[in-house]
Phi, psi and omega in degrees: 000328190287336180291340186271350187286128179253146177230141177268111190300320182298319185292310175305319186296315180303313186282348177263001179219074184294312183299312178302316180292323170304309178297316178299316184298319173298309185293317176300326183282326174285323180291329182290325178288319178302314184289323181298319179290329174257009180286137175305124180264131176211158172289318181231161180286153171293123188253118178252096178231113173296097183233128173247149179234136175245115179245130188233124177257119181224079191306152171088010188233152184272161176316321181289324185284323179299318185293314182287325180269331184244303194292309179301319176297324177290313181306324188293320181276336177287329182297332187282352173295140177282149168087003183278134172279309189211141173228117186242145181217145184226123175237117182238189177289122179075006185211144174231138182229121181239126186238123177244114179262124179259169170297154187292342174291349180266129176297150178291318175296325180292314178301320185290317183290320174301324183284320174306314181297317176299319179293317181299324182291336187266002180293329175305331184257012183255161179302146185275349184266014178301125180280332181228126178307159172301134185268129175239119185217150173270153181253121184252104182289345178279344179261095177225148189301133170262350190199139176238122172255119190250125173252131181210174175137189188278071185226157175281168174302321184295317186289319179287333172301308183301314181289332182282316182294329172302308190292332184282326181287322175296318188278327179294344180269359167297115186308325187276357182262134179281303181199161181238116190259134181253128180235151178106350175265151173261150180276148180297142180219130173271112180254138180247104180264113183269161170256104191293322179297319175298322175300306188298320183294331180263354176063052188240123183262161171299326174295327175296324180284320174298323172294315181301321186284318187293315180288337182275324187267082186222153172224109194241134174279132190248008178096202178242154178230131181280111184242097183073242176248027178230146176254128177251140185268128176263132183213135179265117184253100184243019183276154191286143181248330178214180178281339173294324173296327177284324177296337184268006178293138178270115187276317178221141175228104185219118182054046178073004170265118182257134178243118185266166178297317179298340181288324186243359181203166182243122179257123184248138178256111173220222175239161174296165178299126177283135174253341179205158185237148168230123186233150175220117184054034174073015175233152174311138183222148177231133187249144164251116181270121187253123178245129182275155180283153179297137172084348178284157173293121184288316185295324179284331175298313179295322174306310174292324177299317182292330180289316178304319179292312171305324177279332177295324178290310181303321181271005175057033172287326170261139183297158179292322179275011171279110176280126174242123173244148183244134178228164180052043184272104182284352175293331184290315175298325177294316180295316181297321181289322172295318175300315179301316177291326179292316174302311175304319174300308182299304181299318181301312176302315187293309177303311184301313183296321181289317178296318181285342179307327181281341194251318183242004178087168187297314187293314181291330177283329169296324179300313181294318184291321180296334184290339183293295183298325175306303179306319179294323181289322180287329177294329179291323174305304187296324183284331180277332168293339178274350181084017178287138166282151172279090187239187186300318174298314177296319182295323176292318182298315182296317182287329177293329185286331180309318184292317184288319182296323184283330173302309183296317176298322177297316185295317183292322181293313182300322178296312178290335177288314171306310184291322181285318185276322187262325180274345178076014179289164175279171183293327178290310184292328180287320177291319176306303182285334183291311177288331179284333180289321188244001188291305179303317178296324182282319180293324174299316182283334174278332175280327175297315172300308183290330180295330174297337185274302183193146186294335178290331176296321181305305187290323180297307185291317183299299182294326186291313188287317177304320185270345177277339176301324193283320180283327190285328174298317183294320177296322176304306183303318174297000000 
């Protein structure tokens, strides 16, 4: 019979080193709570997919010409790169777009450099009249807005832009924020409306007007000038400051007759042509799309942003009648998920103790209930050491593991209880044999089940339950 007795080494080790296990349990509980508090919180995990986009603009060409002259020569060179998983291209009017997706084992910097080298090789086969070289950039899927701040009210676009740029500068100074994009504004545009009849009468062409504007709006370095023992840098600053200076440009000077630009055209300081409209409560709106850095704490970032808004309102930097609304706030969903996890742990402990109280007694029900928070704390330590953020996937893994953890703990407690009361073994022997008989099957079944869902679930539950058996067995013996 002695040859059939199974022992679990971790259980035997814990039973032989009670003081060490007590200290280890306390330390793991402390570091688990500390790690949970300081772990970066996010709604979604950071996705690292090496994806590079090559965009080429060639105005005045049809999709067929774009494909033959631009897309195919670049694709030919890119296809020779190793590690490409997928290659897609789109040729439309005036524009060629190529998206290169690499295998996950390829670093983004390496993929970007390889594509740039391939594009440089293809330049010899591209049209020589390209105004802009092909643009090569990486696509970061982790950079998506975590929060939108909408500014609206009875204000002009210039006033809304001023307030939006102030918030942009303040929010971008936050260490967790990558960038802030302003949408809903129109770019400034200087419009020159020419009078064809005046141009014909003064024998002025469009080329004359174009050359006059381009030659005047320049800033040129003139070298150094030696004055005594000092050298002064000479620079001609002739950039336009206002529209009146543009109107006073001399377009034609012939036989003492001077023709200014304002004589043949009207210069208007305005905005580009509007192609879309954004309204909030029937008033103009400007939005700030806030993008978080990868791996940073979402909750801390949003808290700092809300503090900046409150301070700006308190200091009256932003007008009182400026309507500020928050949309697409991912911190709300993240807080709800964290609250669900905490509630699941608390209610899981309470319900398990209450239910098992009628079947296994108070002491055994407390043992099973204690295994739940202990396994969670150990999981937080492991996940924190792996550099994992507390996101939706991890929370799903933890909540899923709670149910399996309770089932396994009940099986262990019941088996030890049977050996102690029915077989007449001592507490120490019942704990050793009770865990040894079922430890490997329970861990194997749990790991196999969770590994089918997601690799992260495997590591979380495997490490959590494996380490959870050690303090739980010692407490059972006591």
